[in-house]
N, C-alpha and C positions, 0 to 999 in steps of 0.2 A: 765678771761684774760682781762687785761687792754688794752686800745686802743694802748698804746705804744708797746705792745707785739703782737698785732693782726696782722698776716701776710697781711691781706687784707688792713687794715688801713695803715700799713707801705708802702705797694706798692702804694696806692693812694697818700700818702704824698710825696714819692719819685718822682712820676710822676708829681705832681703839682710843685715841685721844679724845675724839669728839663724843664717843659713847661715855667715856669717863666724865667729861664735862657735863654732858646731858644728865647723867645719873646723879651728879652733885647738885643739880638745880632743884631746890626744895619747892620753889614756886611752881615749876613745871610738874613735879610729882603731885602736888596738891590739885592742880588743874586737871591732871589726868584722872585722879580718883574722883573728882567732882563730875567729870564727864561720864565716867563709868556708872556712877550712882544715878546720874540723871537719865541714862538710857535704860536702866533696869525696869521701870514701870512699863516700858514699851516692849519688853522681852527682846531687846536688840539682838542678843546672841542666837535667838531662835530663827532669825531671818535668813540664814545661810545654809546651803547644802553642799555636800561633796559627792559628786557622781550620782546625783539624784536623791540622796538621803540627808535628812536634817542632821547637821553636825553640832549645833548648839555650842559654839565656841566663838571667841573674838577672832577675826581674821589674823590679828597679830600672833595669837597663840598657835593658829594653824601653821603659819609660816615658820614660827620658831620650831615646831615639831618637825617640819620638813627639814630644817637645817640640822637638827640633832640626828634624825634618822639617816640622813645622807652622810653625816660625819661619823657616827658610831657604827653604822652598817650592822644593825642587830640581826640575828637570825631568828629571834623570837621577841614578840612584843605582847605583853600582858596588860590588858586594860580592865580595871574593875569599874563597873557601870557601863551598861550597853545602850540604854534608852532606844533611840530610833536607829542606831547603828552607824551613823555617819562617821564617827571617829574611827571605829575599827575598820570601816571600808577605806577611809583615808590612809590609815596605817598599812593596810594590805596593798593599796595602790602604790605606796612608796616602796614597799618591799618588791613589788612587781617591777618597778623601774630599776631597782638595784640588781635584779636577777637572782639566781640561786633558788634555794628552797625555803626562804623565810616564811614564817607563819605568824598569825595574830590570834590571840586567845581573848575572847570577851567573857567576863564573869559578871553575872547579875542574879540577884535573888529572885527577880521576876522578869523573865524575858517574855514579853507579851507576844501572843500568837501572831498578830498582824505584823509586828516588827520582825519576828523570826522568819516569817514567810518572805518578807522583802529582802532580808539579809541573805537568806539561803538561795534566793533567785537571782542575786546580783552577780555581775561578771567577775567580781573579786572574791566570790564565795569559796573558790577552791583553795584560798589561802587562809580561811577563817575557821576557827573552832569556837564553839560556845559551850560554856559550863553554866548550868543554872543552879544557884545555891548561894548562901551567904559567903562573901569573899573572906570572912574571918573564921569560917568553919574550918577546923583543923583538917577535915577530910578533903575539902576543896583546896586548901593550901597544899596538901600533900599531892593531890592529883595534878595541880598546876606545876608543882615542883618536878614531878616526873615528866610532864609535858615539855618543860624547858631544860631538863637535865643535859648538861654538857654543851649548851648553846649560849652564844652571846645574847644576853637578854636585856631588854629595856622595859621599865614598868611605868604605867600611867594609872594614878589613883583618882577616880572620879565617881565614887558611889556615895554611900552615906557620909556626910560631911562633919559628923560629930568628932570631937577630940578623941574619945575612946575608940571609935571605930577606925579612924585613920591611923592612930598610933598602933593598933593591932595589925592593920594591913602593913604598915612599915616594918614592924617587927617580923611579921610572918613571911613577907616576900623579899625583903632586902637581901637575904643571902643569895638570891638568884642573880643579883646584879653585880657584875664584875668591874674591875678597874677600867675607867674610861667611858663607861656607859652611864646611864642616868635613871633616876626615879623622878618623875614629874608629878607633883601633887597639885591637882587642880583646886580652884576655889579657896585658896588661902586668903584671898581678899575679903572673905566673909569677916575676918577679924578686924578689918578697917571700916566696917559699916557702922552706922549709928545703932544704938541699942533699940531693939524692937523692929529693925528693918525687915527681918524674916519672921513675921508674926505667925505664919502657919508651919514653921519648921522647928525642929528640936535644937538646931545649932544657932550660933551667933558669936559675937565677940567674946573671946576667952574660952569658947567651946567650939573650936573650928579646926580645919586642916592646918592652919598656920600655928596654932597653939600645939598641935600634935607634932608638927615638924620641929619646932623648937625643943620640945621634950625629947624627941627621938635623937636629935643631934647632940644632946647632953649624954646620951647613952653609948654613942658610937664615934669612932674616929675615922670611919670608912667613907663618910659622905660630907660634902660641903656645899653650901649655897653658891650657885653660879651667879654672883652679883653682877657680872657683865651682862648677863641675859636680862636681868631686871632693869638695868640702866638702858639697855637698847630698846626694849619693848615699850615701856611707859604705859601702854594700854594692855593689860593682862589680868587674867583671873588667878595667876599663879606666882605673884610676887613672893619671893623666898621659897618657892616650890620647885624650882629647877635644881635638883640635887645631883651633883656630879660625884661619881664614885671615885675615890682617890687611891683605894687599895683593895685587893682581892680579899674575900673572906677566908678565914683559916680553915 
């Protein structure tokens, strides 16, 4: 049977065409952003849990991460920003489904005692390690690099969302990510919010994860935005933040 007649190939080709058309619809993109901004005052992303822990993500992004983890099959996942622990527990559960010895590392400058207690008591705890400290501290980067050394690694950045901090994370941790794997930079959509939207934060348009991603991509030819992921999701905090590694580091 040729690829032209194979039902699976036909389905995948049709899906790719529909995603491309969807991504080219500027009205749909505008409506999606409007919807996300409208939900923000209600803390919509705080309403969901994964295996009992708050995950603080759009369901679309959770599903996207599931797809990436299942495809990449990482042996190590590093996430900066722990909060309540839902995301690292989600990652650990995906590695559990994959089998093998995969582990998750959560890095946070302040892992609060009540959150640490719940994470360490969770059924997925055996796959989780926690480092407390600034994710851009050279000592923490070195410690995480040793933790991931020689392993297929995926990186998720979701801590301090200022341009300077995210760019430092990208520079510090990107050498750990090899060809075919991903860096996922969360909250790039901060750059698409109205001025003053985050009145109690130091970040905002022009000083955001997206501005850091754009600066980083000018420095390297190892990563590229997965535009198909943006076109597929529509509702996402990580537009331009799904970065596919196209070549191994030297």
